[in-house]
C-alpha atoms as a printed R data frame, in Angstrom:
   type eleno elety resid chain resno      x       y       z
1  ATOM     1    CA   MET     A     1 15.791 -77.155 -11.656
2  ATOM     2    CA   SER     A     2 18.435 -76.469 -14.258
3  ATOM     3    CA   GLN     A     3 17.304 -74.729 -17.556
4  ATOM     4    CA   ARG     A     4 19.270 -75.695 -20.715
5  ATOM     5    CA   ILE     A     5 19.893 -72.759 -23.058
6  ATOM     6    CA   ILE     A     6 20.157 -73.579 -26.682
7  ATOM     7    CA   ARG     A     7 21.469 -71.601 -29.650
8  ATOM     8    CA   ARG     A     8 19.792 -70.708 -32.913
9  ATOM     9    CA   PRO     A     9 21.202 -73.690 -34.923
10 ATOM    10    CA   GLU     A    10 19.578 -76.178 -32.475
11 ATOM    11    CA   VAL     A    11 16.472 -74.210 -32.459
12 ATOM    12    CA   GLU     A    12 16.229 -74.394 -36.134
13 ATOM    13    CA   LYS     A    13 16.854 -78.065 -36.119
14 ATOM    14    CA   LEU     A    14 14.231 -78.737 -33.417
15 ATOM    15    CA   THR     A    15 11.593 -76.811 -35.010
16 ATOM    16    CA   GLY     A    16 12.324 -77.338 -38.761
17 ATOM    17    CA   LEU     A    17 12.084 -73.438 -39.133
18 ATOM    18    CA   SER     A    18 14.654 -71.396 -40.975
19 ATOM    19    CA   ARG     A    19 16.565 -68.486 -39.412
20 ATOM    20    CA   SER     A    20 14.453 -65.842 -41.324
21 ATOM    21    CA   THR     A    21 11.169 -67.549 -40.248
22 ATOM    22    CA   VAL     A    22 12.244 -67.858 -36.499
23 ATOM    23    CA   TYR     A    23 12.893 -64.167 -36.568
24 ATOM    24    CA   ARG     A    24  9.917 -63.159 -38.460
25 ATOM    25    CA   ARG     A    25  7.601 -65.086 -36.126
26 ATOM    26    CA   MET     A    26  9.440 -63.658 -33.032
27 ATOM    27    CA   GLN     A    27  8.636 -60.088 -34.542
28 ATOM    28    CA   ASN     A    28  4.945 -61.238 -34.867
29 ATOM    29    CA   ASN     A    29  4.872 -62.622 -31.130
30 ATOM    30    CA   GLU     A    30  4.294 -65.995 -32.549
31 ATOM    31    CA   PHE     A    31  7.653 -67.627 -31.268
32 ATOM    32    CA   PRO     A    32  9.536 -67.392 -28.028
33 ATOM    33    CA   LYS     A    33 11.987 -64.591 -27.645
34 ATOM    34    CA   PRO     A    34 15.592 -65.374 -26.883
35 ATOM    35    CA   TYR     A    35 17.593 -64.380 -23.709
36 ATOM    36    CA   PRO     A    36 20.738 -62.381 -23.980
37 ATOM    37    CA   LEU     A    37 23.787 -64.209 -23.068
38 ATOM    38    CA   GLY     A    38 26.348 -61.406 -23.470
39 ATOM    39    CA   GLY     A    39 27.580 -59.249 -26.203
40 ATOM    40    CA   ARG     A    40 25.653 -60.256 -29.234
41 ATOM    41    CA   LEU     A    41 24.890 -63.779 -28.234
42 ATOM    42    CA   VAL     A    42 21.425 -64.923 -27.494
43 ATOM    43    CA   GLY     A    43 19.852 -68.247 -26.588
44 ATOM    44    CA   TRP     A    44 16.507 -69.879 -26.067
45 ATOM    45    CA   LYS     A    45 15.342 -71.901 -23.172
46 ATOM    46    CA   GLU     A    46 14.848 -75.395 -24.392
47 ATOM    47    CA   SER     A    47 11.626 -75.618 -22.474
48 ATOM    48    CA   ASP     A    48 10.280 -72.566 -24.243
49 ATOM    49    CA   ILE     A    49 10.903 -74.279 -27.606
50 ATOM    50    CA   GLN     A    50  9.639 -77.513 -26.446
51 ATOM    51    CA   ASN     A    51  6.470 -75.959 -25.124
52 ATOM    52    CA   TRP     A    52  6.130 -74.031 -28.596
53 ATOM    53    CA   ILE     A    53  6.374 -77.369 -30.613
54 ATOM    54    CA   ASN     A    54  3.821 -79.000 -28.215
55 ATOM    55    CA   ASP     A    55  1.454 -76.227 -28.922
56 ATOM    56    CA   ARG     A    56  1.813 -76.547 -32.570
57 ATOM    57    CA   ILE     A    57  1.081 -80.381 -32.224
58 ATOM    58    CA   LYS     A    58 -1.989 -79.705 -30.057
59 ATOM    59    CA   GLU     A    59 -3.410 -77.071 -32.564
60 ATOM    60    CA   SER     A    60 -2.944 -79.528 -35.481
61 ATOM    61    CA   GLU     A    61 -4.607 -82.381 -33.541
62 ATOM    62    CA   GLN     A    62 -7.537 -79.999 -32.811
63 ATOM    63    CA   ALA     A    63 -7.958 -78.986 -36.410
64 ATOM    64    CA   VAL     A    64 -8.581 -82.515 -37.569
């Protein structure tokens, strides 16, 4: 199975979170950590981000 790696701008677009919020939540272990791609480049597995989004939706539905 192939895994798609996405960069920060796409992560921000998918989640609606700002760059600083993404990094703050990563620091607090509340957001998936990226994978090194070489040099200073990092990327996230799209499936990790989708799972994080789905978890937020589930939490929201349970709170109602």
